[in-house]
C-alpha atoms as an extended CHARMM CRD file, in Angstrom:
* protein
*
       209  EXT
         1         1  VAL       CA             34.3600000000       39.4760000000       96.4370000000  PROA      1               0.0000000000
         2         2  VAL       CA             35.1140000000       38.1960000000       92.9550000000  PROA      2               0.0000000000
         3         3  ALA       CA             34.6670000000       34.2190000000       92.6450000000  PROA      3               0.0000000000
         4         4  SER       CA             36.8850000000       32.0290000000       91.3170000000  PROA      4               0.0000000000
         5         5  ILE       CA             35.9280000000       28.7200000000       89.5110000000  PROA      5               0.0000000000
         6         6  TRP       CA             38.3390000000       26.0730000000       87.7180000000  PROA      6               0.0000000000
         7         7  CYS       CA             36.5860000000       22.3460000000       86.4470000000  PROA      7               0.0000000000
         8         8  GLY       CA             37.3790000000       19.4760000000       84.5650000000  PROA      8               0.0000000000
         9         9  THR       CA             35.1220000000       19.6030000000       82.4740000000  PROA      9               0.0000000000
        10        10  VAL       CA             32.6020000000       22.1770000000       80.1530000000  PROA      10              0.0000000000
        11        11  ASP       CA             29.6800000000       20.7790000000       81.8210000000  PROA      11              0.0000000000
        12        12  GLU       CA             30.8240000000       21.8150000000       85.1970000000  PROA      12              0.0000000000
        13        13  TYR       CA             31.7610000000       24.8780000000       84.0560000000  PROA      13              0.0000000000
        14        14  ALA       CA             28.5080000000       25.3330000000       83.5660000000  PROA      14              0.0000000000
        15        15  ALA       CA             27.0570000000       23.6000000000       86.6570000000  PROA      15              0.0000000000
        16        16  ALA       CA             29.4380000000       25.8930000000       89.0920000000  PROA      16              0.0000000000
        17        17  SER       CA             28.5890000000       29.1900000000       86.9370000000  PROA      17              0.0000000000
        18        18  ASP       CA             24.6210000000       28.5170000000       86.8590000000  PROA      18              0.0000000000
        19        19  LEU       CA             24.7480000000       27.7960000000       91.0090000000  PROA      19              0.0000000000
        20        20  LEU       CA             26.7220000000       31.2380000000       91.2210000000  PROA      20              0.0000000000
        21        21  ALA       CA             23.4800000000       32.9550000000       89.5990000000  PROA      21              0.0000000000
        22        22  ALA       CA             21.8380000000       33.2250000000       93.4450000000  PROA      22              0.0000000000
        23        23  ALA       CA             25.1370000000       34.7110000000       95.3140000000  PROA      23              0.0000000000
        24        24  GLY       CA             24.1080000000       37.7510000000       96.7910000000  PROA      24              0.0000000000
        25        25  ASP       CA             25.2420000000       41.3110000000       95.7330000000  PROA      25              0.0000000000
        26        26  GLU       CA             28.4650000000       41.3080000000       97.0130000000  PROA      26              0.0000000000
        27        27  VAL       CA             29.2190000000       39.1230000000       94.3930000000  PROA      27              0.0000000000
        28        28  VAL       CA             30.9070000000       41.2700000000       91.6830000000  PROA      28              0.0000000000
        29        29  ALA       CA             32.3290000000       39.2940000000       89.0750000000  PROA      29              0.0000000000
        30        30  VAL       CA             33.5980000000       35.5430000000       88.3980000000  PROA      30              0.0000000000
        31        31  GLU       CA             37.1430000000       34.1620000000       87.6120000000  PROA      31              0.0000000000
        32        32  VAL       CA             36.6180000000       31.6180000000       85.1290000000  PROA      32              0.0000000000
        33        33  HSD       CA             40.1470000000       29.6150000000       85.8220000000  PROA      33              0.0000000000
        34        34  VAL       CA             40.4630000000       27.5540000000       82.6720000000  PROA      34              0.0000000000
        35        35  SER       CA             44.4560000000       27.1440000000       83.2450000000  PROA      35              0.0000000000
        36        36  CYS       CA             43.2840000000       23.6320000000       84.8580000000  PROA      36              0.0000000000
        37        37  PRO       CA             43.7150000000       20.3530000000       83.5320000000  PROA      37              0.0000000000
        38        38  ASN       CA             40.9520000000       19.5560000000       81.2600000000  PROA      38              0.0000000000
        39        39  ARG       CA             39.0160000000       16.1280000000       81.1830000000  PROA      39              0.0000000000
        40        40  ASP       CA             37.7630000000       16.6050000000       77.7430000000  PROA      40              0.0000000000
        41        41  ASP       CA             40.6890000000       16.7510000000       76.4800000000  PROA      41              0.0000000000
        42        42  ARG       CA             43.3960000000       15.2480000000       78.6830000000  PROA      42              0.0000000000
        43        43  SER       CA             46.1810000000       16.4100000000       76.0710000000  PROA      43              0.0000000000
        44        44  ARG       CA             46.1980000000       19.8750000000       77.6490000000  PROA      44              0.0000000000
        45        45  MET       CA             44.6480000000       21.9710000000       79.5210000000  PROA      45              0.0000000000
        46        46  PHE       CA             41.1680000000       24.3180000000       78.6800000000  PROA      46              0.0000000000
        47        47  ALA       CA             43.6730000000       27.3440000000       78.6360000000  PROA      47              0.0000000000
        48        48  HSD       CA             46.1380000000       25.9240000000       75.6980000000  PROA      48              0.0000000000
        49        49  SER       CA             43.6980000000       26.2850000000       73.1100000000  PROA      49              0.0000000000
        50        50  ALA       CA             41.3080000000       29.0500000000       71.5020000000  PROA      50              0.0000000000
        51        51  THR       CA             38.2380000000       26.9900000000       70.9720000000  PROA      51              0.0000000000
        52        52  ALA       CA             38.2200000000       25.1520000000       74.3480000000  PROA      52              0.0000000000
        53        53  THR       CA             38.4920000000       28.7000000000       76.3880000000  PROA      53              0.0000000000
        54        54  ALA       CA             35.7090000000       30.0860000000       74.1850000000  PROA      54              0.0000000000
        55        55  GLU       CA             33.6700000000       26.9290000000       75.0470000000  PROA      55              0.0000000000
        56        56  VAL       CA             34.3370000000       27.5690000000       78.2410000000  PROA      56              0.0000000000
        57        57  VAL       CA             34.0730000000       31.2010000000       78.9470000000  PROA      57              0.0000000000
        58        58  ALA       CA             30.6920000000       30.1890000000       76.3550000000  PROA      58              0.0000000000
        59        59  ALA       CA             29.1970000000       28.0740000000       79.0510000000  PROA      59              0.0000000000
        60        60  THR       CA             29.6060000000       29.9820000000       82.0220000000  PROA      60              0.0000000000
        61        61  ALA       CA             27.1760000000       33.2900000000       81.1780000000  PROA      61              0.0000000000
        62        62  GLY       CA             24.8500000000       31.4910000000       83.7230000000  PROA      62              0.0000000000
        63        63  CYS       CA             26.6420000000       33.5770000000       86.9000000000  PROA      63              0.0000000000
        64        64  GLY       CA             24.7360000000       36.2400000000       85.3620000000  PROA      64              0.0000000000
        65        65  ARG       CA             27.7950000000       38.6160000000       86.4340000000  PROA      65              0.0000000000
        66        66  PRO       CA             31.5100000000       40.0570000000       85.1360000000  PROA      66              0.0000000000
        67        67  ARG       CA             33.5480000000       36.8300000000       83.4680000000  PROA      67              0.0000000000
        68        68  TRP       CA             37.1530000000       37.0540000000       83.5410000000  PROA      68              0.0000000000
        69        69  ALA       CA             39.5330000000       34.5960000000       82.0630000000  PROA      69              0.0000000000
        70        70  LYS       CA             42.0130000000       33.2820000000       83.7610000000  PROA      70              0.0000000000
        71        71  LEU       CA             44.4470000000       32.4310000000       81.3300000000  PROA      71              0.0000000000
        72        72  SER       CA             48.3830000000       30.0860000000       81.2050000000  PROA      72              0.0000000000
        73        73  PRO       CA             50.9740000000       31.2670000000       80.5750000000  PROA      73              0.0000000000
        74        74  LYS       CA             52.4790000000       28.2890000000       79.0450000000  PROA      74              0.0000000000
        75        75  ALA       CA             49.8230000000       29.0880000000       76.1280000000  PROA      75              0.0000000000
        76        76  ALA       CA             52.5440000000       29.9570000000       72.8700000000  PROA      76              0.0000000000
        77        77  ASP       CA             49.5430000000       31.9740000000       71.1630000000  PROA      77              0.0000000000
        78        78  LEU       CA             48.2480000000       33.7610000000       74.5830000000  PROA      78              0.0000000000
        79        79  PRO       CA             47.0310000000       37.1890000000       72.8250000000  PROA      79              0.0000000000
        80        80  GLU       CA             44.7680000000       34.8170000000       70.7020000000  PROA      80              0.0000000000
        81        81  ILE       CA             43.5230000000       32.9550000000       73.1670000000  PROA      81              0.0000000000
        82        82  ALA       CA             42.4410000000       35.6470000000       75.3150000000  PROA      82              0.0000000000
        83        83  SER       CA             40.7110000000       37.0090000000       72.3070000000  PROA      83              0.0000000000
        84        84  ALA       CA             38.9050000000       34.2350000000       72.0460000000  PROA      84              0.0000000000
        85        85  ALA       CA             37.8320000000       34.6610000000       75.4550000000  PROA      85              0.0000000000
        86        86  VAL       CA             36.8250000000       37.8340000000       75.2740000000  PROA      86              0.0000000000
        87        87  ASP       CA             35.0410000000       37.3990000000       71.6230000000  PROA      87              0.0000000000
        88        88  ALA       CA             33.1700000000       34.2620000000       73.7220000000  PROA      88              0.0000000000
        89        89  GLY       CA             32.1340000000       36.8050000000       76.5710000000  PROA      89              0.0000000000
        90        90  ALA       CA             34.8500000000       38.0130000000       78.7390000000  PROA      90              0.0000000000
        91        91  GLU       CA             34.9630000000       41.2570000000       79.9980000000  PROA      91              0.0000000000
        92        92  ALA       CA             38.3770000000       40.8660000000       81.6620000000  PROA      92              0.0000000000
        93        93  VAL       CA             41.3940000000       38.4790000000       81.5000000000  PROA      93              0.0000000000
        94        94  VAL       CA             43.8390000000       37.4140000000       84.6540000000  PROA      94              0.0000000000
        95        95  LEU       CA             47.2790000000       37.0200000000       83.1190000000  PROA      95              0.0000000000
        96        96  THR       CA             48.5670000000       34.9710000000       84.6540000000  PROA      96              0.0000000000
        97        97  ASN       CA             48.3680000000       31.2310000000       86.5990000000  PROA      97              0.0000000000
        98        98  THR       CA             51.0860000000       29.8480000000       87.5480000000  PROA      98              0.0000000000
        99        99  LEU       CA             53.9800000000       27.6270000000       85.9510000000  PROA      99              0.0000000000
       100       100  LEU       CA             54.3430000000       24.4590000000       86.2830000000  PROA      100             0.0000000000
       101       101  GLY       CA             57.6450000000       23.3500000000       88.3160000000  PROA      101             0.0000000000
       102       102  MET       CA             58.5130000000       20.5220000000       90.3570000000  PROA      102             0.0000000000
       103       103  VAL       CA             59.9600000000       19.7450000000       93.8180000000  PROA      103             0.0000000000
       104       104  ILE       CA             62.2020000000       16.4400000000       94.4870000000  PROA      104             0.0000000000
       105       105  ASP       CA             62.9620000000       15.1770000000       97.2370000000  PROA      105             0.0000000000
       106       106  ILE       CA             66.8600000000       14.0580000000       97.1220000000  PROA      106             0.0000000000
       107       107  GLU       CA             66.5360000000       11.5980000000       99.9590000000  PROA      107             0.0000000000
       108       108  ARG       CA             63.7400000000        9.5060000000       99.0210000000  PROA      108             0.0000000000
       109       109  ARG       CA             64.8670000000       10.2330000000       95.2810000000  PROA      109             0.0000000000
       110       110  ALA       CA             60.7950000000       11.0980000000       94.6480000000  PROA      110             0.0000000000
       111       111  PRO       CA             58.5350000000       14.2610000000       93.8830000000  PROA      111             0.0000000000
       112       112  VAL       CA             57.2980000000       15.2060000000       96.8020000000  PROA      112             0.0000000000
       113       113  LEU       CA             54.0580000000       17.7690000000       95.6450000000  PROA      113             0.0000000000
       114       114  GLY       CA             50.5400000000       16.1050000000       95.8870000000  PROA      114             0.0000000000
       115       115  ALA       CA             49.9040000000       15.5360000000       91.8410000000  PROA      115             0.0000000000
       116       116  GLY       CA             53.9060000000       15.2450000000       90.9810000000  PROA      116             0.0000000000
       117       117  ARG       CA             53.8490000000       18.0640000000       89.5870000000  PROA      117             0.0000000000
       118       118  GLY       CA             52.7560000000       21.9630000000       90.9910000000  PROA      118             0.0000000000
       119       119  GLY       CA             52.4050000000       25.3460000000       90.3220000000  PROA      119             0.0000000000
       120       120  VAL       CA             55.1950000000       27.7590000000       90.8500000000  PROA      120             0.0000000000
       121       121  SER       CA             54.7110000000       31.4520000000       91.9380000000  PROA      121             0.0000000000
       122       122  GLY       CA             56.3290000000       34.2790000000       93.4880000000  PROA      122             0.0000000000
       123       123  ALA       CA             58.6570000000       36.9250000000       92.3250000000  PROA      123             0.0000000000
       124       124  GLY       CA             60.7420000000       34.3040000000       90.2230000000  PROA      124             0.0000000000
       125       125  MET       CA             57.3220000000       34.3750000000       87.4720000000  PROA      125             0.0000000000
       126       126  HSD       CA             57.1490000000       37.8740000000       87.6300000000  PROA      126             0.0000000000
       127       127  PRO       CA             58.8470000000       38.7540000000       84.4260000000  PROA      127             0.0000000000
       128       128  VAL       CA             56.9610000000       35.8220000000       82.5630000000  PROA      128             0.0000000000
       129       129  ALA       CA             53.6380000000       37.2180000000       84.0820000000  PROA      129             0.0000000000
       130       130  VAL       CA             54.3940000000       40.8770000000       82.6650000000  PROA      130             0.0000000000
       131       131  ARG       CA             55.3990000000       39.7980000000       79.4730000000  PROA      131             0.0000000000
       132       132  ALA       CA             52.0400000000       37.8960000000       79.2030000000  PROA      132             0.0000000000
       133       133  VAL       CA             50.0220000000       41.5540000000       80.1820000000  PROA      133             0.0000000000
       134       134  TYR       CA             52.5480000000       43.1200000000       77.8080000000  PROA      134             0.0000000000
       135       135  ASP       CA             51.7270000000       40.9840000000       74.6260000000  PROA      135             0.0000000000
       136       136  VAL       CA             47.7970000000       40.6750000000       75.3770000000  PROA      136             0.0000000000
       137       137  HSD       CA             47.7300000000       44.7520000000       75.4910000000  PROA      137             0.0000000000
       138       138  GLU       CA             49.7280000000       44.9850000000       72.4350000000  PROA      138             0.0000000000
       139       139  ALA       CA             47.1460000000       42.6820000000       70.6510000000  PROA      139             0.0000000000
       140       140  ARG       CA             43.9090000000       43.7500000000       72.1330000000  PROA      140             0.0000000000
       141       141  PRO       CA             44.2730000000       47.1890000000       74.0580000000  PROA      141             0.0000000000
       142       142  GLU       CA             40.6480000000       47.9360000000       74.3130000000  PROA      142             0.0000000000
       143       143  VAL       CA             40.8200000000       44.2930000000       76.6210000000  PROA      143             0.0000000000
       144       144  PRO       CA             41.1910000000       44.8830000000       80.8420000000  PROA      144             0.0000000000
       145       145  ILE       CA             44.0360000000       42.9770000000       82.1810000000  PROA      145             0.0000000000
       146       146  VAL       CA             44.2230000000       41.8220000000       85.8570000000  PROA      146             0.0000000000
       147       147  GLY       CA             48.0590000000       40.9620000000       86.1910000000  PROA      147             0.0000000000
       148       148  VAL       CA             49.1120000000       38.2300000000       88.5190000000  PROA      148             0.0000000000
       149       149  GLY       CA             52.6080000000       36.9050000000       89.0070000000  PROA      149             0.0000000000
       150       150  GLY       CA             54.6550000000       37.7640000000       91.3650000000  PROA      150             0.0000000000
       151       151  THR       CA             53.6220000000       41.3070000000       93.2220000000  PROA      151             0.0000000000
       152       152  VAL       CA             55.7410000000       41.7960000000       96.0630000000  PROA      152             0.0000000000
       153       153  THR       CA             56.4960000000       45.8070000000       95.9670000000  PROA      153             0.0000000000
       154       154  GLY       CA             54.7270000000       48.5110000000       94.4510000000  PROA      154             0.0000000000
       155       155  ALA       CA             57.1700000000       48.8940000000       91.5760000000  PROA      155             0.0000000000
       156       156  ASP       CA             55.8110000000       45.4360000000       90.6580000000  PROA      156             0.0000000000
       157       157  VAL       CA             52.4160000000       46.7070000000       90.4750000000  PROA      157             0.0000000000
       158       158  VAL       CA             53.8650000000       49.5200000000       88.2090000000  PROA      158             0.0000000000
       159       159  GLU       CA             55.5680000000       47.2230000000       85.9560000000  PROA      159             0.0000000000
       160       160  PHE       CA             52.1320000000       45.2470000000       85.3540000000  PROA      160             0.0000000000
       161       161  VAL       CA             50.3520000000       48.7640000000       84.4870000000  PROA      161             0.0000000000
       162       162  LEU       CA             52.7890000000       50.0190000000       81.9820000000  PROA      162             0.0000000000
       163       163  ALA       CA             52.2090000000       46.7960000000       80.4300000000  PROA      163             0.0000000000
       164       164  GLY       CA             49.0060000000       46.9910000000       80.9700000000  PROA      164             0.0000000000
       165       165  ALA       CA             47.3910000000       46.1470000000       83.4840000000  PROA      165             0.0000000000
       166       166  SER       CA             43.8600000000       47.5500000000       84.3700000000  PROA      166             0.0000000000
       167       167  ALA       CA             44.4520000000       45.8830000000       88.1710000000  PROA      167             0.0000000000
       168       168  VAL       CA             46.7210000000       43.6970000000       90.2470000000  PROA      168             0.0000000000
       169       169  GLU       CA             46.1720000000       40.9010000000       92.4630000000  PROA      169             0.0000000000
       170       170  VAL       CA             48.6600000000       39.9440000000       95.0720000000  PROA      170             0.0000000000
       171       171  GLY       CA             48.6550000000       36.5750000000       96.2260000000  PROA      171             0.0000000000
       172       172  THR       CA             52.3110000000       34.5710000000       96.7580000000  PROA      172             0.0000000000
       173       173  ALA       CA             53.0830000000       37.7040000000       99.0710000000  PROA      173             0.0000000000
       174       174  THR       CA             50.0590000000       37.1730000000      101.3060000000  PROA      174             0.0000000000
       175       175  PHE       CA             51.7010000000       33.7870000000      102.4060000000  PROA      175             0.0000000000
       176       176  ALA       CA             54.8460000000       35.0770000000      104.2690000000  PROA      176             0.0000000000
       177       177  ASP       CA             52.8120000000       38.4840000000      105.0870000000  PROA      177             0.0000000000
       178       178  PRO       CA             48.8710000000       38.8810000000      105.3680000000  PROA      178             0.0000000000
       179       179  ARG       CA             49.4000000000       42.7530000000      105.1800000000  PROA      179             0.0000000000
       180       180  ALA       CA             51.1410000000       42.4050000000      102.3270000000  PROA      180             0.0000000000
       181       181  PRO       CA             48.3850000000       44.6780000000       99.5350000000  PROA      181             0.0000000000
       182       182  ARG       CA             48.5630000000       47.2890000000      102.0430000000  PROA      182             0.0000000000
       183       183  ARG       CA             52.3950000000       47.9970000000      102.2280000000  PROA      183             0.0000000000
       184       184  ILE       CA             51.9390000000       47.5370000000       98.9730000000  PROA      184             0.0000000000
       185       185  LEU       CA             49.8820000000       49.8490000000       98.0730000000  PROA      185             0.0000000000
       186       186  ALA       CA             51.5810000000       52.6890000000      100.3110000000  PROA      186             0.0000000000
       187       187  GLU       CA             54.6680000000       51.8340000000       98.1960000000  PROA      187             0.0000000000
       188       188  LEU       CA             52.8410000000       52.5880000000       94.6090000000  PROA      188             0.0000000000
       189       189  GLU       CA             50.9320000000       55.7960000000       96.7290000000  PROA      189             0.0000000000
       190       190  HSD       CA             55.0500000000       56.7780000000       97.4540000000  PROA      190             0.0000000000
       191       191  TRP       CA             55.8670000000       56.1090000000       93.9960000000  PROA      191             0.0000000000
       192       192  CYS       CA             53.3150000000       58.0510000000       92.1870000000  PROA      192             0.0000000000
       193       193  ASP       CA             53.8330000000       60.5030000000       94.3580000000  PROA      193             0.0000000000
       194       194  THR       CA             57.7680000000       61.0440000000       93.4860000000  PROA      194             0.0000000000
       195       195  HSD       CA             57.0170000000       60.8690000000       90.4210000000  PROA      195             0.0000000000
       196       196  GLY       CA             54.0570000000       63.2380000000       89.4220000000  PROA      196             0.0000000000
       197       197  VAL       CA             51.2360000000       60.6710000000       89.0830000000  PROA      197             0.0000000000
       198       198  ALA       CA             47.7140000000       61.8970000000       90.1900000000  PROA      198             0.0000000000
       199       199  ARG       CA             46.1000000000       59.1290000000       88.3950000000  PROA      199             0.0000000000
       200       200  ILE       CA             46.8670000000       55.1930000000       87.6680000000  PROA      200             0.0000000000
       201       201  ALA       CA             45.3040000000       55.0970000000       84.7780000000  PROA      201             0.0000000000
       202       202  ASP       CA             46.9860000000       57.8180000000       83.0930000000  PROA      202             0.0000000000
       203       203  LEU       CA             49.6260000000       55.0790000000       83.2990000000  PROA      203             0.0000000000
       204       204  ILE       CA             48.1800000000       51.6550000000       81.5930000000  PROA      204             0.0000000000
       205       205  GLY       CA             50.1710000000       50.3650000000       78.6180000000  PROA      205             0.0000000000
       206       206  GLU       CA             52.6720000000       53.8500000000       78.6930000000  PROA      206             0.0000000000
       207       207  ALA       CA             55.2760000000       51.0250000000       77.8880000000  PROA      207             0.0000000000
       208       208  HSD       CA             54.1450000000       50.7120000000       74.7460000000  PROA      208             0.0000000000
       209       209  GLY       CA             55.0020000000       54.0260000000       73.2760000000  PROA      209             0.0000000000
């Protein structure tokens, strides 16, 4: 189990992290989700600032477990922010969170999502997430990256790994098919067999040449 925490202030992150210190051994890591609204600085998300990201990661040390910083694809200086998270104590980075989007009811002529805006996920954002993984791996090749965003097929996993991901999450695809991870894994194994790949680790970052 990887527990994911998201909060509106640095103090709330610290409190949530401290609560996880008492969790059982089944919780192997904590995803520190910094791509959410920042009540300490309403002008942007934590993940849009290297300083704010570092503050949150440092504040979550109380969990006593490896921390993965989940970052935003909208950050213009994503490699810098990823570096700040790692330097503050994150053992890995998760790339990425959703893109900001909107749905409008054309009959009511008004936004229909709860806060007016929402996160766009699914296959359409996959190229954005791959770019994020590629850029961060290029800047910090020693940092483990979890690729996430529009993973629908085994080929999507290969693409993430070639860009530099050490692991890949499957999210939106499970809404349509809860068995999607099993199918994607089978497709990945088939791709590796047909391409003579014995170890998936051998593919990490290969697109960088």
